[in-house]
C-alpha positions as CSV (number, residue, x, y, z in Angstrom):
1,X,28.1,3.8,-5.2
2,X,30.1,1.2,-7.2
3,X,27.3,-0.8,-8.9
4,X,29.5,-3.8,-9.8
5,X,30.9,-4.1,-6.3
6,X,27.5,-3.7,-4.8
7,X,26.1,-6.5,-7.0
8,X,28.8,-8.8,-5.8
9,X,28.0,-7.8,-2.3
10,X,24.3,-8.7,-2.8
11,X,25.2,-12.2,-4.0
12,X,27.6,-12.7,-1.1
13,X,25.3,-11.5,1.6
14,X,22.5,-13.7,0.2
15,X,24.8,-16.6,0.5
16,X,25.6,-15.7,4.1
17,X,21.9,-15.5,5.0
18,X,21.3,-18.9,3.4
19,X,24.3,-20.4,5.2
20,X,23.0,-19.4,8.6
21,X,19.4,-20.5,8.0
22,X,20.5,-23.9,6.4
23,X,22.7,-24.5,9.4
24,X,19.6,-23.8,11.6
25,X,17.6,-26.2,9.5
26,X,20.2,-28.9,10.2
27,X,19.9,-28.2,14.0
28,X,16.1,-28.3,13.7
29,X,16.2,-31.7,12.1
30,X,18.5,-33.0,14.8
31,X,16.5,-31.6,17.7
32,X,13.0,-32.2,16.2
33,X,12.1,-28.6,16.9
34,X,12.1,-25.7,14.4
35,X,11.7,-22.9,16.9
36,X,15.4,-22.4,16.8
37,X,14.9,-20.6,13.5
38,X,14.0,-17.5,15.5
39,X,17.5,-17.5,17.1
40,X,19.0,-17.8,13.6
41,X,16.9,-14.8,12.4
42,X,19.0,-12.4,14.4
43,X,22.3,-14.2,13.7
44,X,21.5,-14.0,10.0
45,X,21.2,-10.2,10.1
46,X,24.6,-10.1,11.9
47,X,26.2,-12.3,9.3
48,X,24.8,-10.2,6.5
49,X,26.0,-7.0,8.1
50,X,29.5,-8.3,8.8
51,X,29.8,-9.7,5.3
52,X,28.8,-6.4,3.8
53,X,31.2,-4.6,6.1
54,X,34.1,-6.6,4.9
55,X,33.1,-6.4,1.2
56,X,32.5,-2.6,1.3
57,X,36.0,-1.8,2.4
58,X,37.4,0.8,0.0
59,X,34.0,1.7,-1.3
60,X,31.9,3.3,1.5
61,X,32.7,5.8,4.1
62,X,34.6,4.1,7.0
63,X,32.6,5.8,9.7
64,X,29.2,5.0,8.2
65,X,30.3,1.4,7.5
66,X,31.5,0.8,11.0
67,X,28.5,2.5,12.8
68,X,25.7,0.9,10.9
69,X,27.4,-2.5,11.2
70,X,27.9,-2.2,14.9
71,X,24.2,-1.2,15.4
72,X,23.0,-4.2,13.5
73,X,25.2,-6.6,15.3
74,X,24.2,-5.3,18.8
75,X,20.5,-5.5,17.9
76,X,20.9,-9.0,16.3
77,X,23.0,-10.5,19.1
78,X,20.7,-9.2,21.9
79,X,17.7,-10.5,20.1
80,X,19.1,-14.0,19.4
81,X,20.4,-14.3,23.0
82,X,17.0,-13.3,24.4
83,X,15.2,-15.8,22.2
84,X,17.7,-18.5,23.1
85,X,17.2,-18.0,26.8
86,X,13.4,-18.0,26.4
87,X,13.4,-21.1,24.2
88,X,15.6,-23.2,26.4
89,X,13.7,-26.5,27.2
90,X,10.5,-25.2,25.5
91,X,8.4,-27.4,23.2
92,X,7.9,-26.6,19.5
93,X,6.5,-23.1,18.8
94,X,2.8,-23.3,18.0
95,X,3.3,-21.2,14.9
96,X,5.7,-23.7,13.3
97,X,3.7,-26.7,14.6
98,X,0.6,-25.4,12.9
99,X,2.5,-24.6,9.7
100,X,4.2,-28.0,9.5
101,X,0.9,-29.8,10.1
102,X,0.0,-28.7,6.6
103,X,3.0,-30.5,5.1
104,X,2.3,-33.4,2.7
105,X,2.9,-36.8,4.3
106,X,6.6,-37.8,4.0
107,X,7.7,-34.3,2.9
108,X,7.8,-32.6,6.2
109,X,11.5,-31.7,6.3
110,X,11.6,-30.2,2.8
111,X,8.3,-28.3,3.5
112,X,10.0,-26.9,6.6
113,X,13.1,-26.0,4.7
114,X,11.1,-24.0,2.1
115,X,8.4,-22.5,4.2
116,X,10.4,-21.7,7.3
117,X,14.1,-21.5,6.7
118,X,14.6,-20.4,3.1
119,X,11.7,-18.0,3.2
120,X,13.2,-16.3,6.3
121,X,16.6,-16.2,4.7
122,X,15.2,-14.3,1.7
123,X,13.2,-12.0,3.9
124,X,16.1,-11.1,6.2
125,X,18.3,-10.4,3.2
126,X,15.7,-8.2,1.6
127,X,15.1,-6.3,4.9
128,X,18.8,-5.7,5.3
129,X,19.2,-4.0,1.9
130,X,19.2,-0.5,3.4
131,X,22.1,-1.5,5.7
132,X,24.0,-3.0,2.7
133,X,23.4,0.1,0.7
134,X,24.6,2.4,3.6
135,X,27.8,0.5,3.8
136,X,28.6,1.5,0.2
137,X,27.7,5.1,0.4
138,X,30.8,7.4,0.1
139,X,29.4,10.4,2.0
140,X,30.3,11.0,5.6
141,X,27.8,10.6,8.4
142,X,25.2,13.3,8.2
143,X,22.1,14.4,10.1
144,X,20.0,11.6,8.7
145,X,22.4,9.0,10.0
146,X,22.6,10.6,13.5
147,X,18.8,10.8,13.6
148,X,18.7,7.1,12.6
149,X,21.1,6.3,15.5
150,X,18.7,8.0,17.9
151,X,15.7,6.2,16.5
152,X,17.6,2.9,16.7
153,X,18.4,3.6,20.4
154,X,14.7,4.3,21.1
155,X,13.8,1.0,19.4
156,X,16.4,-1.0,21.2
157,X,15.2,0.5,24.5
158,X,11.6,-0.6,23.8
159,X,12.7,-4.1,22.8
160,X,15.2,-4.8,25.6
161,X,13.2,-3.2,28.4
162,X,9.9,-4.7,27.2
163,X,11.4,-8.2,26.9
164,X,13.0,-7.8,30.4
165,X,9.7,-6.7,31.9
166,X,7.8,-9.5,30.4
167,X,10.4,-12.1,31.5
168,X,10.1,-10.9,35.1
169,X,6.3,-10.9,34.9
170,X,6.3,-14.5,33.7
171,X,8.8,-15.7,36.2
172,X,6.4,-14.8,39.1
173,X,4.0,-17.7,39.6
174,X,1.3,-15.4,40.9
175,X,1.0,-13.9,37.4
176,X,0.1,-17.3,35.7
177,X,-2.9,-16.8,33.4
178,X,-2.8,-13.0,33.8
179,X,-2.1,-10.4,31.1
180,X,1.1,-8.3,31.3
181,X,-0.1,-4.7,31.5
182,X,2.7,-3.0,33.4
183,X,5.7,-0.9,32.4
184,X,5.9,-0.3,28.7
185,X,3.2,-2.9,28.2
186,X,0.7,-0.4,29.7
187,X,1.2,1.9,26.7
188,X,1.4,-0.6,23.9
189,X,0.5,-4.3,23.6
190,X,3.8,-4.9,21.7
191,X,6.7,-2.8,22.9
192,X,9.1,-5.3,21.4
193,X,7.5,-5.2,18.0
194,X,7.3,-1.4,18.1
195,X,10.9,-1.2,19.1
196,X,11.9,-3.6,16.2
197,X,10.2,-1.2,13.8
198,X,12.0,1.8,15.2
199,X,15.3,0.0,14.9
200,X,14.8,-0.7,11.2
201,X,13.5,2.7,10.4
202,X,16.6,4.1,12.1
203,X,18.9,1.9,10.1
204,X,17.0,2.9,6.9
205,X,17.9,6.5,7.6
206,X,21.6,5.6,7.2
207,X,20.9,4.9,3.5
208,X,18.2,7.6,3.1
209,X,20.9,10.4,3.3
210,X,21.6,9.6,-0.3
211,X,18.8,9.7,-2.9
212,X,19.7,6.2,-4.0
213,X,18.9,5.0,-0.5
214,X,15.2,5.6,-1.0
215,X,15.2,2.8,-3.5
216,X,15.3,0.5,-0.5
217,X,12.3,1.9,1.2
218,X,10.3,-1.3,0.4
219,X,12.6,-3.2,2.7
220,X,11.7,-1.3,5.9
221,X,8.1,-1.2,4.8
222,X,8.1,-5.0,4.6
223,X,9.6,-5.3,8.0
224,X,7.0,-3.0,9.5
225,X,4.2,-4.8,7.8
226,X,5.5,-8.2,9.1
227,X,5.6,-6.9,12.6
228,X,2.2,-5.1,12.7
229,X,0.1,-7.0,10.2
230,X,1.9,-10.2,9.1
231,X,3.6,-12.9,11.2
232,X,4.1,-10.7,14.3
233,X,1.3,-9.0,16.1
234,X,-1.7,-10.8,14.5
235,X,-0.5,-14.4,15.2
236,X,0.5,-13.5,18.8
237,X,-2.7,-11.8,19.6
238,X,-4.7,-14.8,18.2
239,X,-2.9,-17.0,20.7
240,X,-3.4,-14.5,23.6
241,X,-7.2,-14.2,22.9
242,X,-7.5,-18.0,23.2
243,X,-5.3,-18.4,26.3
244,X,-5.7,-15.2,28.4
245,X,-9.2,-14.4,29.8
246,X,-8.2,-10.8,30.5
247,X,-6.9,-10.1,27.0
248,X,-10.1,-8.5,25.7
249,X,-10.2,-5.9,28.4
250,X,-6.4,-5.2,28.1
251,X,-6.7,-4.8,24.3
252,X,-9.6,-2.4,24.7
253,X,-7.6,0.0,26.8
254,X,-4.1,-0.5,25.3
255,X,-2.8,0.7,21.9
256,X,-2.0,-2.1,19.5
257,X,1.3,-0.8,18.3
258,X,2.3,2.8,18.9
259,X,2.8,3.7,22.6
260,X,-0.2,5.8,23.8
261,X,-1.8,6.6,27.1
262,X,-4.2,3.8,28.2
263,X,-7.8,4.4,27.1
264,X,-10.6,4.9,29.6
265,X,-13.9,3.2,29.2
266,X,-15.0,0.7,26.5
267,X,-13.1,1.2,23.3
268,X,-11.6,-0.8,20.5
269,X,-7.9,-1.4,20.5
270,X,-5.7,0.3,17.9
């Protein structure tokens, strides 16, 4: 790996991530809602991957560069499109409303810029480091990359199918107030978050073929932590406990993250 070229790449991809999130901030100010940052989250990953693909020309293996970039863009565009459809006409996300309620009087917009947009730009850039490294590796695609592609596909399946099943469930008025416990949601309370983790572990394997790729293990660990213990699963489950009467029983029989057969009898959720 060309260290100088990769350092230039890191600066350029950080600028790309910041550009996408600052643009989303401008939209948020105009609409008065900051939930659009979730749409920009996926688009930011796509921008970083495409930027890295262009800058890595002549440095990394062409097949590896192309495949890892395509996988990121497919995942990112699907996610952003799904969130855009789900958010159409919806009020402010409770997570951001609660966060911005803590802003000092008169400083709400700059608080939002720092705590919501710039923070997410930095996180998505850091999480994408294995992808950027993979784009600069000179070796041809090997078993680790193909295993990563399979794991990515498993993750995309859980995300896309889980999201589709939940959308259909919510669209049925007879399900109002009920907990989704069908399809993939029967085996894990968060098939979309589990799928997201699989996607990023799969992309990490593209870099892990080379020993230098393991230096970026903290990136995928951070993403997994955010999904399972940070801003993903815990915040959503807190909302569900408060709004869905059947949530406790569902959580007692259904795995919290990894897909497992439903439990029988009283048990604590995993």
